[in-house]
C-alpha positions as CSV (number, residue, x, y, z in Angstrom):
1,M,38.7,74.2,12.9
2,R,36.0,73.6,10.4
3,Q,38.4,71.8,8.1
4,P,39.3,68.9,10.5
5,L,35.6,68.3,11.2
6,L,34.9,67.9,7.4
7,V,37.8,65.5,7.1
8,I,36.5,63.4,10.0
9,A,33.0,63.4,8.6
10,A,34.2,62.3,5.2
11,A,36.3,59.6,6.7
12,I,33.4,58.2,8.7
13,G,31.1,58.3,5.6
14,F,33.7,56.5,3.6
15,G,34.1,53.8,6.3
16,L,30.4,53.1,6.3
17,V,30.3,52.7,2.6
18,A,33.3,50.4,2.6
19,A,31.9,48.3,5.4
20,T,28.5,47.6,3.7
21,S,29.7,46.8,0.2
22,L,30.0,43.1,-1.0
23,P,33.3,41.4,-1.6
24,A,34.6,41.6,-5.1
25,I,35.0,37.8,-5.3
26,A,32.1,35.3,-4.5
27,D,31.5,31.6,-5.1
28,D,28.2,29.7,-4.9
29,T,27.7,26.1,-3.7
30,V,24.7,24.1,-5.0
31,V,23.5,21.8,-2.3
32,T,21.4,18.7,-3.1
33,F,20.0,15.8,-1.2
34,S,17.9,12.8,-2.2
35,I,14.8,11.1,-0.7
36,T,15.0,7.5,-1.7
37,T,12.2,5.1,-2.3
38,A,11.6,2.1,-0.1
39,G,9.1,0.4,-2.4
40,L,5.7,-1.0,-2.6
41,T,4.7,-4.1,-0.5
42,I,1.7,-6.1,0.5
43,S,1.2,-8.3,3.6
44,S,-1.5,-10.8,4.6
45,P,-1.9,-13.3,7.3
46,G,0.2,-16.5,7.0
47,S,-2.9,-18.6,7.6
48,A,-6.6,-18.3,8.3
49,S,-9.5,-20.6,9.3
50,L,-13.0,-20.2,8.0
51,G,-14.2,-22.5,10.7
52,S,-16.2,-25.7,10.1
53,V,-19.6,-26.6,8.7
54,A,-21.6,-29.9,8.8
55,S,-21.4,-32.3,5.9
56,G,-23.8,-31.3,3.2
57,A,-23.6,-27.6,4.0
58,A,-23.8,-25.3,0.9
59,S,-20.9,-23.0,1.9
60,V,-18.4,-21.8,4.4
61,S,-17.5,-18.1,4.9
62,G,-15.3,-15.9,7.0
63,Q,-12.8,-13.1,7.2
64,I,-9.2,-14.0,6.5
65,G,-7.6,-11.2,8.4
66,P,-6.0,-7.9,7.6
67,V,-4.3,-7.3,4.2
68,T,-2.1,-4.2,4.1
69,V,-0.5,-2.4,1.2
70,T,2.4,-0.2,2.2
71,D,3.6,2.3,-0.4
72,D,6.9,3.9,0.6
73,R,7.7,5.2,-2.9
74,G,7.0,8.8,-2.1
75,T,5.0,9.4,-5.3
76,L,3.2,12.5,-6.6
77,N,-0.2,11.5,-8.0
78,G,0.8,7.8,-7.8
79,S,-1.3,4.7,-7.8
80,W,-1.3,1.0,-7.1
81,N,-3.6,-2.0,-7.7
82,A,-3.8,-5.0,-5.4
83,T,-5.1,-8.2,-6.9
84,V,-6.1,-11.6,-5.4
85,I,-6.4,-15.1,-6.8
86,S,-7.1,-18.5,-5.2
87,T,-6.0,-22.1,-5.8
88,D,-8.4,-25.0,-5.5
89,F,-9.1,-26.3,-2.0
90,T,-8.2,-29.9,-1.4
91,T,-8.2,-32.5,1.4
92,G,-6.7,-36.0,1.5
93,G,-5.3,-37.1,-1.8
94,G,-6.9,-34.3,-3.8
95,T,-9.1,-36.6,-5.9
96,G,-12.3,-35.2,-7.4
97,P,-14.4,-35.8,-4.3
98,E,-11.6,-34.2,-2.3
99,T,-11.3,-31.0,-4.4
100,I,-13.3,-27.8,-4.4
101,P,-12.3,-25.9,-7.5
102,N,-11.3,-22.3,-7.2
103,I,-14.3,-21.3,-9.3
104,N,-16.3,-21.9,-6.1
105,V,-14.2,-19.3,-4.2
106,T,-15.6,-15.8,-3.8
107,Y,-13.7,-12.8,-2.4
108,S,-15.2,-9.7,-1.0
109,P,-12.7,-7.0,0.1
110,G,-15.1,-4.9,2.2
111,S,-14.2,-1.3,3.1
112,A,-10.8,-0.1,4.3
113,T,-10.3,-0.7,8.0
114,A,-7.4,1.8,8.2
115,T,-5.5,4.1,5.8
116,T,-2.6,6.6,6.2
117,G,-1.3,9.3,3.8
118,T,-3.0,11.2,1.1
119,G,-4.9,9.4,-1.6
120,T,-8.1,7.7,-2.5
121,Y,-8.5,4.0,-1.5
122,T,-11.2,2.0,-3.2
123,P,-12.2,-1.7,-2.7
124,G,-12.4,-3.9,-5.7
125,P,-15.8,-5.3,-6.8
126,G,-15.1,-8.8,-5.4
127,G,-16.1,-11.9,-7.2
128,I,-14.9,-15.4,-8.1
129,V,-11.1,-15.6,-7.7
130,N,-10.2,-18.3,-10.1
131,V,-8.4,-15.6,-12.1
132,P,-6.7,-12.5,-10.7
133,R,-9.3,-9.9,-9.5
134,V,-8.8,-6.4,-8.2
135,A,-8.9,-6.5,-4.4
136,F,-8.2,-2.8,-3.7
137,T,-6.8,0.3,-5.4
138,G,-5.0,3.4,-4.3
139,T,-5.1,6.4,-6.6
140,E,-4.2,10.1,-6.4
141,L,-1.5,9.2,-4.0
142,V,1.0,11.8,-2.6
143,G,4.0,10.7,-0.5
144,D,3.9,7.5,1.5
145,N,0.6,5.7,2.3
146,T,-1.0,2.5,3.5
147,A,-4.4,0.8,3.2
148,T,-5.7,-2.1,5.2
149,W,-8.8,-4.2,4.7
150,N,-10.2,-7.5,6.1
151,P,-11.6,-9.5,3.2
152,T,-14.3,-12.2,3.4
153,L,-13.8,-15.4,1.6
154,T,-16.8,-17.6,0.7
155,V,-16.3,-21.2,-0.5
156,T,-19.4,-22.8,-2.1
157,I,-19.2,-26.5,-1.4
158,P,-20.4,-28.6,-4.3
159,A,-22.5,-31.7,-3.6
160,G,-20.6,-35.0,-3.2
161,K,-17.5,-33.6,-1.4
162,V,-16.0,-35.7,1.3
163,A,-15.5,-34.7,4.9
164,G,-12.0,-33.4,5.8
165,T,-9.9,-30.3,6.4
166,Y,-9.6,-28.5,3.1
167,S,-6.8,-26.1,2.4
168,G,-6.0,-23.7,-0.5
169,T,-3.9,-20.6,-1.0
170,V,-5.2,-17.1,-1.5
171,T,-2.5,-14.9,-3.0
172,H,-2.5,-11.1,-2.8
173,S,-0.2,-9.1,-5.1
174,V,0.4,-5.4,-5.6
175,G,1.8,-3.4,-8.5
């Protein structure tokens, strides 16, 4: 009787070894996926009013509304620079007495009013916007992010300008 028990024990032991061993043939599948970039954009109000001042006033000033950079590039240690420039402000026929040159237009970005994502968001120094000036920067960016600010525009009015509604264009860009 001892012999049949040994055979059964050997058969059970062999079965356990066979059940836990790996198959002799295997094949791997490398699986990939992509996260695509949606880009870098900037938005600003379509129009803004600085209000009105009396004839002979030295300047007019006010906030122009929220400017937002949206960075959906999904970067690692990324950055962007937002710039601003202004045209001349004119009324009527745009003659000399009806034009305030852009050298009289000053931009102050102020602090960020809202941000999302990981990064450092810094307002530019401000200044006269007759040439492109840094409005805001984003640095050390990780993933997607946004930054919003509400800049103040000041237009110094030279002597001898006629009464009227003056308009000009303030352009924000990001890259």
